[in-house]
N, C-alpha and C positions, 0 to 999 in steps of 0.2 A: 575619503581622506581629506581633512582640512589642514591648513598650515598657517602659522603665524611666524613672525620674525624669530629665527633661531629655534623654533619649536614646531615639530610636526606631530599631529595627533594621528597615529596609525589606526587606533581602534578604541572604542568604548563599548565593552561587551557586558551584557547581563548574563550571569551564570546563575541558573535557577536552583541548582542543587549542589551537593558536595562536589568539590573541584580540586584543581591542582594546588590551590592556595589555602583553602579552608574546607573543613568538613560540613560547611553550611553555605547558603547562597552568598554570592559575592559579585562585586563589580570589578571588572578588569579594565585597566586603562594602559594601552601600549603607546609609547612615545618615542620619537627620535629627536634628540636634542643637540644638533650640531653647534648651536650657539654656545652652549655650556662647555662642550668639549674643546672649543676653539679659544676660549677666553685665556688671556694671560694669567699667570698665578695671582698677581696682585688684584686683578679685577675679579677673579673667582673668589679670592679671600673676602673682598668687599661684599659680594653677594651672600656669602656664607654668614658674615657678621650681621647683615641686614635680616637674615632669617633666624638669627639666634644660635648659629653654629660657629661660635667664635674660636673653638679649638680645632676645627676641621683642617686637615692637611690638604690643600687644594690640588696638589699634584701637577705634573706637567700637562700641557695641552695634548689631548688625544691619548692619554695614558689610562691604564686600567685603574690606577689610583684615583684619577679624576672621575672615572665612572663610579667608583665607590662613594666618593663625596656627593656626586649627583644623586645617587640612590638615597643617601641620608637626607639630602635636601628635599627630595620627592616625598619621603615619608613625613617630614616636618610640614610640608605644604598641605598634604592630605589631612593630617590630624588638625591643623589649624583651621582648615575649611570646615571640617566636621564640628569642631567646638563652636565655631562662629554660627553654625546652623543649629546649635542646641544639642549636639550629640557629645556627651561627656566621655564615654568610653567607646572606643572603636578598634576592632581588629584590623590592622594594616600590615601588609607584607609587600616588600619590594624585591625585584629580581633584575639582574642584568639581562639584556637581550642578546641577539646573535652577534651584532657589531658593538663596538665600544661606545657608540653614541645612542644605542637603543636600550630602553629601560621599560620596566613594567611595574605598575603598582596595583594592588588588589585590596579591597576592603569589603567587609560584610555589610549586608543591607537587610532592611525589613520592608520598606515600601519602594517600589520600582521607580516612580517618577522623581521623588526627591533624591534618591541615590544616584540616578543617572545625571541629574542636574549637578550634583557635587562632582561627579566624574568629569563632566564637561567643563567645569570651572577650573580644573587643575592647570590646563594649558595656559589660559589667560593669566593666572597668577604667576606661573613660571616666566612668562613673557615680561610681565611687569617687573619682576625681580631683575631680569637682564637689563631693563631700562633704568635701574637705580631706585625703584620704588621699594619701600620697606614691606616686609611680609605682612604686617598688620594692615597697612593701607591697601595692599594688593588683594588681600582676602576680603576686606570690607567692601571693595568695589564689586565683588562677585556675589556677596551674600544675598542682596535683594533678589537677584535673578534666581538663585538657587531656592530661596524660600518661597518665591512666587510659583514655582513648579507644583502642579497637583501631586499630592502624595502618591497616588497610583495604587495598584493592587499589590498584594503580598506575593511571595514565591508560590509557584504552582507545584512544588515538589511534594510527593505523596508520602505519607506516613503509613507503612504497611500494617495491616491488621491480620495478615496470615503469614505463615513462614515464607521467607524469600531467600533465594540463592542468586547472587550476582556472579557472572562468569565472564572473565576476560582473558586475553592472551593474544599473541600474534597469530599462532596457528592452533587449530583444534577447538576453538571456542564454540563454533556453531555445532559441530558434532557432539561435543560434550553437553551443550545445552539440550540438544535433541535426546541424548541418552538419559539425562536426568529426568527430563519430562516423560520419557517413555517409562522409566521406573516409577515415576509418580502415578501415572495412569495404571500401571500394573498393580500398584498398591491400592487402587480404588479411590485415589484422591482426584477431585476435579481440578485439573491442571491446565494452566495457561502459560504460554511462554512467548517471548519476543526474541527476534534475531534479525540478521541481515536479510532474511527471506520475508519476514512479516510477523504479524501477531497470529498465534495459533491457539485455539481452545479445544482441548480434548482431541487433538489430531486434525482439526478442521481449520483451514486458513480463513481468518476473518478479515484481516487487513494485509494485503500483499504489499511488499516494498521493504525498504531498509528501515526497520524499527529497532535498531540496536542502541537507540538513544533514549532520552527521557519520555518521548511520546509513546514509545513501546512499553516502558515501565508503567505509565499511567493506564494505557489500554489494558494491560494484563491485570493490574490490581483493581480496575473498575469492572472486570468481568463478573457478571452476576453469579454468585455461589462459588467463586473461586476458592480453593483450599490450599493451593500451592502455586507460588509464582516463581518462574525460572527466567532470569533476565540476562540475555547476552548483552554485554556492556562494552561497546567499542570505544576506541580512543577518541574518534572524532566527536562523538556526542559529549564525552566528558570534557573535552577541551573547548567546545563551542557553546555548550549549554549547561554542563555539569551533569551529575547523576540525577536520575528521575525519582530516587527514593531517599528519605532521610537516613535510613539505616538498612542493613540486611542481617539475616541470621547466619548466613554462610557466604564467605567470599572465596572464589576459586580462580586461581591464575594458572593457566596451562603452561605458558612459556613466554619468553621475550626474545625477539630477534629483529634484525634490521628490516623495517617495512614502513612505507609512507614517511620516511625521513625527509626533512626539508619542508614539512608542512606544519602550519600553526605554531611555528617556533620550536619544533622538536627536530633537532638535528643529529642527535646521537642515540645509541641504544640505551645508554644510561638514563637519558632524559625520558625516553619512551617507557622505561621500567618505572620511572617515577609516576608517570601518568597511569600506568596499569595498576600501580599500588593504591590508587585512590579508593578502589572498592574495599580494600582491607582496612582502611582507616575509619570506616563507618560501620564496621561489623560489631555487633553487640559483644560485651565482655564475656558472656557465657556462650557465645557462638563459636564458630570455627573458621580459621583461615586455612583453606586447602591449597597447599603450595607444592610446586614441582621441586623436589629435592635434588634434581639433576641439573637445574638451571640456577647458577649462583645468584643472579639478579633477582630471581623469583624467591628463592629461599631466604634471601636477605630481608624480604618484606615482613618476616615474622617479627623483626625488631620494631616495626612501626605500627603494630596493631595491638589492640587490647584483647583480641580473640585468642582462643587456644589454637596451637599449631596442629595441623593434620597433614603430614607430608605424604606425597606419593612418589614412588621411585621403583624402578625395576631391580634395583640393587638392594637386597634385604639387609646387607651389612654396611650400608652407606652411613657415613658420619651424620648425615641429616636425620636418619632414622633414630640414631642414638640421642641426638639433640632433642628431637620431638618427644620421644618417650621420657627423656629426663626432665622435660618441662611440663609433664603431665598431659602431653598430647597423644596422638595416635599416628600410625603409619599404615598405608596401603601399598602392598608390594607383591612380588612374585616369590613364593617360597615353595621349593620342590615342584615347580611348574603349576602351582595353584595361586589364584588370586586370593590374597591373604590379608587380614587385618591384624596388626600388632598393637598391643597396649602394654604398658608397664605392669608388671606383676600379674600377668594373665597369659594363659597359653595361646598360641597362634590360632586365629579363627580362619580356617580354610573355607572360602566361600564356594569355589568351583574350579575345576581344571581350566587352565588357559586355553586348551584346545577346544573347550566348549563355549568359547566367547567368539561368535561369528565375526564381529567387527574387527578382530585382530587379523583376519584373513589367514587362519591357521598359524598364527604367530609370525606371519611374514611382515606385517605392517607394524614396525616398531613404534611409530608415532601413535597408531591407534591402540596399541597396548597401553601407552601412557594415557591416552584419552579414556580408555576403559577404567584404568585405575583411578583417574581423577573423577570420572563420573560416579563410580561406585562409592568413593570416599565422600563426594559431595552429597549423594543421595542419603547415605547413612548419617552424615553430619546434619542434614536438614530434618532428620527424624523419620525417614522412611524405613519400614521394617526390613530386617535382614533377608527374609524369604522373598520379598518383592525385588530386592536388589539382585539376588541370585537369578530369579526368573527373568528380570529385565535384561541382565547381561546375556542370558542364554537366548533370548528371543529378539534382541535388537539386531536386525539384519543390515548389512552394508549395501542396501539397495536403493533404488530411486523412489521408494515409498517412504521408508523411515529415515533415510539419511541422504536425500537427493544431492547430487553434485559433489559428494565427498567419497572418493575412492570407490565409486560404483563400478563393478566389473560385469561384463556380459560375454556371452559366447555368440559369435556371429558366423553362420555357415556361409562359405563362399565356394566358388567353383574349384578352388585349389585346396579346400579343407576348412579347418576350424581356426578362426581368429579370435583372440581375446581382446576386447575393447575395455579401456579404463577411462572413466570420466571423473575428473577431479578438479577442484578449484585451483589448487597449486599456483597461488598468486604471487609467490615470492621464491627466493632461493631455497629456503628450507622446505617449502611445499613441493618444489620441483624435485629436489633430492629425494623426498619421501615417495613421490609418484614414480620416479625411476627405480627406486629400491623395489617397489612392488612389481613394476613391469619386469624387472630382471628376475624376480622371484617366480614369475608366472610363465615366462617364455620357455618354450620347449628347447631341449638340447639342440644346438645348431641353429636355432631360430633367431629372428631379428626383432629389435624394438623400434617401432616407428612412432615419432613424436610430433604432435601438433603443438608448436611452440608459440606462446603469446601471453601478454599480460596487459594490464591497464597502463595508459600513457602517463599517469602521474608518478611513475617510478623514475628514479634518477637515471642518468646515462650509465653510471657505474653499475646499478642493479640490472639494467637491461643487458649490459655487456656480460655481467656475471651469469645471467640466465642463459645467454648464448654459449658461454664457456661450458656450463654444466651440460647443456644439450649436446654440444659437440663432443664432449668427453664420454658421455654415457649412452646416448641414443645411436642407433645404427643408421637411421634415416630421419631427416627433419623436414617438416613443412611449417612455414610461418603462417599461423592462422590468426588473422586480425580480429579485433573486437571494435568495430566502428563506433559502437555506443559508448565505449570506454576509452577513446583516444585522449580525452581530457586535455585538449590544447595541442597535441602533437598531430602530425600527419602520418599516414601509413608508411610513407617513404622514410620519415625520421625513425619510426619504430624498426623498420627493416635495416636501416643503417646501423643502429646501435646493437641490435641483436646479431647482425652480421659481423660486427667487429669481434664480438665474443666468439662466434663460431669460427671465424678465421684464425683466431689464436690457437685453435685446436686443429687447424689444417682443413677445416670444412669450407669449401668454396661456396659458390652461389647455390642457394636452396630455393625451391619454389615457394610461392606465397599465394594465399587465397584470402578472400575478404571476410569469411565467416568461420566460426568454429565448426559448424556442421560440415562445410566444405573441407575443412582441415581433417576431420575424422574420416570423411568419405575418401579423401585422397590417401590417407594412411591405410585404410582397409583395402582399397583397390590395389595397393602395392604389396600387401602382405601375402605371405605364403602360409601353408598349414603350420600351426604351432606358433606363429608370430604374435606379437602384442602391438596393438594400436592404441596409443595413449593420447588424450587431448586435455590441455589446460583449459578448463571450461568456466567462463564467467557469464556469458550472455545467452547461449543457445541451449541451455540444459534441457528444456522441454522439447525443443525441436530435435535434438539429438536422440532423446529417449524415444520419440515417435518414429524417427527414421530407423533406429535399431530394431524396434518391434516390427516395422513395415517390411524389413528384409529377412525376417525370421529369427532375429536375435532374441536371446532370452537372458534375463538377469541370472547371474551365478548365485547359487545357494551355497551354504557352507560346505556341502559335500563336493560341489563342483570345484570350489576353490582349493579344497584339500587335494582333490585329484590332480589339479594343475600344478600345485606346489610340489607334490611328490614326483610328477612327471618332469618338472624342471630340474629336479635333483637327479634325474636319470633313473628313478625308481618307478615301481608300479604299486598302486594301492593295495593289491593283493600279493605283494612280493613274499610276505611271510607264508601265506597259504600255499603259494606256488612252490616255494622251497620245501614245505612240509609234504606236499603232494609227491614229490620225487624221492622223498625218503621212504615212502611206502614200498614194501617188497612184494606185496600181493597185487598182481596186475589187475585183477577184477576190482579190488578195493580202490586202487588208484583211479580206475575209470569212474567208479561211483562218486568219489570225492570230486573229481574234475567235472563231472556232469552237474553236480550241485553248484559248484562255483560258476559254471557256465550259465546255468539258469538264473543265477542271482546277478549276473553281469551282462545283460543284453547289450549287444553291439560292441563289446570290448574285444578288440582284435588280439590282444596278447592272450587273453583267457581262451579264445577260440583256438589259437595256435597251440597252447599247452594241452588243451582238451584233445586236439587232433593227435598230439604226440602220445597220449596215453593209449589211444586205439592202436597206433603204430607199434608201440612197444609190446602190445598184447598180440600182435599179429593180425589185427583186423584192418588191413590197409584200405579196403573199400570204404570203411566207415570214416577213416581219417581224411581221405581226399577232399570231400565237400567242406570239412572244417578248415583245412589248410586254405582252400580257395576263398572261403568266407573271411578268414583273417587277412588275406591279401586285399580283398575287395573293400573292407571297411577301414583300411589305412594302417596296417601294422607297420610300426616304425623299426628303424635299425637299432640294434644289430639283428633283431629277431626276424625282420623281413628277409634278409639274406639267408638266414638259417632255414626259414620256412620254405623258400624256393628250393633249396637243396634237398630238404626232407621230402617235399612234395615230388620233386623230380625223381628221387630214388624210389619213392613209393609207387609212382606211376610206372617206373621201369619194372618193379617187381610184379605189377599187375599186367604187364605186357602192353601198356598204352605208351608205346615208344615215341610217337609223334608229339604227344602232349608233354612227355618227359623231356624231350629235346627242347621244346619251346621254353620250358621253365628253366632248364639248366643253362640255355643260351642267355636268358635274361640275367641269371645270376652271374655268369661270366662277364657279361657286358657291364654290369653294375660294379663288379669287383674283379677287374682283369688280372690282378696279381694273385688271386686265390688259387693255390695249388689244389686245395680240396675241391673247389668247384670244377677245375679242369679234370681232376681224377674222376668225379662223377660223370662229367661230360664224356670222358673216354669210355667209361663202362657202357653208357647209353649208346654211343656210336658203335661200339663193338657189337652189342646185341642187335643193333639195327643193320648189321652187315657192312659196316664201314670201318674195318680194323685199321686201314692205313690212315684214315682221317683221325681216328682215335689216337694212334701212336704219334702222328705228326703234331696234333694240338698239345698233347701232353709233353712231348719233348720241347716244343717251343716255350711252354709255360715254365718248365724246369730251367731251361737255358736262360730265360728272361728274368726269373725272380729268385731262384735258389741262391743261398749264401754258402752252400757246401763248398769245401776247398777244391775238390776235384771238378765240380761244375764250374767254379770260377776260373780254374786253370784251362778248361777245355770249352769255355762258353762259346767261342766263335765256331769251333768245330761242331759242337752239338747243334748249333743254330743252322749251320750249313747242311748237316746230315738230315735235319728235319725238313728243310726246304727240298732236299734231293729225293724225298719219298714220292715226289710226283703228284699225280692227281689225288687231291684229298679224298675223293670218293672211290678211289681204286682199291 
């Protein structure tokens, strides 16, 4: 940063490609002008007249009106410098900055050296004007230096020779990039893509690192033999360097929400949306702008692009769908639970059922449904065949191979049972909400969600506190998992303080903290019980976490595993319909045969083992039922079937004369549900057969007196309890 009297040069930046100001390379000059904002109106008027702005209303010192006058002055200075250097026509744009004395001017360029020299000359001219020098003389003093600068090289922005899709958004852009690339390879295209992970060619990482800027675009399009370029395009690259391509064939915007605000002059979500819209302004007129119809800021981008609109939304009757079709565009939506393409004057094109799209996690992950719709629309828009889109959606797994770090779910065996682990970037509020939506959708009934909470240090205090609030409201147990490589100027103590403020608002007191994401997940899994979910917000340790999960016997969940957990979370069983149909059969032999087939197709399924045992019991084959009941209990049969299984097993053992075993299981059932009159009745029968009638009667009377709501029992509860106690030795 350099300064002169009354003028501070905050930045002179070369933007190599399309940017916030122009759809072509530009120079951005950011200035702070305290001298101009402090001038008395008469003095400001004199400066304006010296610059040829005789009609300008100077405004009061420090006012917004004064800032507007300064912007006009800044544009006049820039154009005068350009004309004096031989440039007759120049695109110039000025903007206010964050504070009233902050301003920005941008102008297009062809040669770097000369353009930077003009940008550097603006501040001295402004200073001279403050000192009473005329604009003509102030500019003339800077021209020799500007003209002496070497012209320099031209822009490095790439003009694509193959179809290109640019993808941006706050959340979901990396997943959508990977999905479109997967569809491209499925279609047989030689596909290269860039993202925050690196540059990937045909699924092989060639350049690891954050390549979501111009360098990534160049690397993709310089790939030998490339036939399709898929470019994740992040805000930082567009603000700091501009886009890496002169144009694209398809622009895809997933969503816009609060993230990285307060950086590079972007302080509001509306300003962030303006940055994200850059990719839509360079889309070819015959190309497509694929836009989220459920995000008003994204859908509004259709008005600033020459491309045709292709809306994606889960709401098939959305006004955005009608607008898109009315404008000659298309829509990607869910129609009768099918991923469907809509076009004006054409029947709906149903691609495939939503349940056949693994990345949606059996429809549980709402944001991944949106990503699937966006990716399918983008793939079709860039010219990939319909059949490849269908197959790509069907085969894109949400695992650590095809979509690492984005809602990857695993099953981890522990001493206490099965724990589901979820590894997801979840770097902001919307991401954490989505992560906890999925966690809640996978946790077993009565289970708990354990969260490893953390994010990068460049988030504002407000965002960190909001993350703490979300965690406190929706997770059952929280561990702060630090990311030491991403503290970005903060300390771990500062991060804990801000996250803790949010947690405290929801009544969550002190929570443990660990230094790494891996330790965070390990702590969550260590505290988890059977059926619980351990979720980690993962930025840094993705590979280490994957290695650890595999080392402890964890396995990635496939589509069928996720479906099983989703159904379990609803309190249902994957074979619920088959089980219901089983017990509608009136032929006992047929019932056993059907149950046997279900059992053979569901190895290790405790519920199926239990139902299979019941079919033998109902046919009178108690001896064949017993080992199946025992198997169901051993492999973790859940409630309420576990209690039922114990009672049925105890009754069956009694019928077989195995009274000691029967008593063991009925006692366990009574201990688990002491208020169950049915369990006490079975216990009384078993004790009676075992030669303990007094104990049988005593226990049954105690249970009736303690739990029954019968009017007479309520009236004589104390007497019944006393009579039961007076029966003496329970074994008499």
